[in-house]
C-alpha positions in Angstrom: 0.0 0.0 0.0 1.3 3.5 -0.8 0.5 6.4 1.3 1.2 9.8 -0.1 0.5 13.2 1.2 1.4 16.9 1.3 1.6 18.9 4.5 1.3 22.6 4.3 1.7 25.1 7.1 1.9 28.9 7.3 2.3 31.3 10.2 2.4 35.0 10.7 3.8 37.0 13.6 3.5 40.6 14.4 5.5 42.2 17.2 5.7 45.6 18.8 8.2 46.8 21.3 7.7 50.2 22.9 10.4 51.9 25.0 10.3 55.1 27.1 13.3 56.8 28.6 13.0 59.6 31.1 16.1 61.5 32.4 16.4 64.2 35.1 19.6 66.1 36.0 19.7 68.6 38.9 22.6 70.8 39.7 23.4 73.4 42.4 26.2 75.9 42.2 27.3 78.2 45.0 30.0 80.9 44.7 31.6 83.6 46.8 32.1 86.7 44.7 33.9 89.8 45.7 30.6 91.6 46.0 28.6 88.9 47.8 27.4 85.4 47.8 25.9 83.8 44.7 24.0 80.6 44.0 22.4 79.1 41.0 20.5 75.9 40.2 19.9 74.0 37.0 17.4 71.4 36.2 17.5 69.4 32.9 14.9 66.9 31.8 14.7 64.7 28.8 12.1 62.2 27.5 12.5 59.9 24.6 10.2 57.3 23.2 10.9 54.5 20.7 8.7 52.0 18.9 10.1 48.9 17.1 7.7 47.0 14.8 8.4 43.5 13.4 6.5 41.2 11.0 7.3 37.7 9.9 5.5 35.4 7.5 6.5 31.7 7.1 5.4 29.1 4.6 6.3 25.4 4.7 5.4 22.5 2.4 6.5 18.9 2.8 5.7 15.8 0.9 5.9 12.2 2.0 5.5 8.7 0.6 5.3 5.4 2.4 5.3 2.1 0.7 4.7 -1.4 2.2 6.9 -4.0 0.7 7.6 -7.7 1.2 11.2 -9.0 1.1 12.1 -12.5 0.2 15.6 -14.1 0.6 15.9 -17.8 0.0 18.6 -19.5 2.1 19.6 -23.0 0.8 19.5 -26.0 3.2 22.7 -26.4 5.3 23.5 -22.7 5.0 23.2 -19.7 7.4 21.6 -16.6 6.1 21.3 -12.9 7.1 19.2 -10.1 5.6 19.6 -6.5 6.7 18.7 -3.0 5.6 20.0 0.4 6.3 17.9 2.5 8.8 18.8 6.0 10.2 17.1 7.3 13.3 17.2 11.1 13.7 17.1 12.5 17.2 17.0 16.3 17.2 18.2 17.8 20.5 18.6 21.4 21.7 21.8 22.9 23.0 20.8 22.0 26.5 20.4 18.3 25.5 16.6 18.2 25.7 14.7 16.5 22.9 13.0 18.7 20.3 10.4 16.0 19.6 9.6 12.4 20.6 8.2 11.7 17.1 9.6 8.7 15.1 12.0 10.3 12.7 13.4 7.1 11.2 14.6 7.0 7.6 14.7 3.7 5.8 17.0 3.5 2.8 14.9 0.9 0.9 18.1 -1.1 0.2 18.3 -4.7 1.3 21.5 -6.9 1.6 21.5 -10.6 2.1 24.4 -13.0 2.7 24.7 -16.7 3.1 27.5 -18.9 4.6 28.9 -20.7 2.8 28.4 -18.1 0.0 25.9 -19.1 -2.7 26.6 -17.4 -6.0 23.5 -16.2 -7.9 21.3 -15.9 -4.8 19.1 -12.7 -4.9 17.0 -10.7 -2.5 13.5 -10.0 -4.0 11.8 -6.8 -2.9 8.1 -6.9 -3.9 5.6 -4.0 -3.2 2.4 -4.9 -1.5 -0.6 -3.5 -3.2 -3.8 -2.0 -1.7 -7.2 -3.2 -2.9 -7.6 0.1 -4.8 -4.3 -0.4 -6.6 -5.2 -4.0 -7.6 -8.6 -3.0 -8.8 -7.1 -0.1 -10.9 -4.6 -2.5 -12.5 -7.4 -5.1 -13.2 -9.5 -2.3 -14.8 -6.6 -1.7 -17.2 -6.3 -5.3 -18.0 -3.2 -6.1 -15.8 -3.4 -9.1 -13.5 -1.9 -9.2 -10.0 0.8 -11.6 -11.1 1.9 -9.4 -14.0 1.8 -6.3 -11.7 3.9 -8.0 -9.1 6.4 -9.3 -11.6 6.7 -5.8 -13.2 7.4 -4.1 -9.9 9.6 -6.7 -8.2 13.2 -5.8 -7.8 15.8 -8.5 -7.6 19.1 -7.5 -5.9 22.1 -9.8 -6.7 24.1 -10.7 -3.6 
């Protein structure tokens, strides 16, 4: 069965930062002049205001496909066999070592490798897609039988 899809997301963000600065400076000056005493005072004030505006728009589109397959590897009698496939598990973490998500972020390569001991030249791994009822009906409507569909889409990987 093949599962396909498209995921779309968008987001908008608007931000506003307002700042106000108030300053006051007071001064007193006293002096003794030859003709008498003197004094003066000064007062200074200042006010400033600032506004910072921000706007962000983000779009994201991702596609995915998932296919169910059957894998066959025939191991002859009196032989040992092993079949394996590459799989990568992504684990995104933050700088403080906490997980970003617990979601399964595994990536399967779709490549299969098989080995026997003792070696058997000419042995192959068969990778056959599994079809949904809708896919089988669509093929039959086009005059293609399940055996022909399976044979046409099976991949044989020499080992």
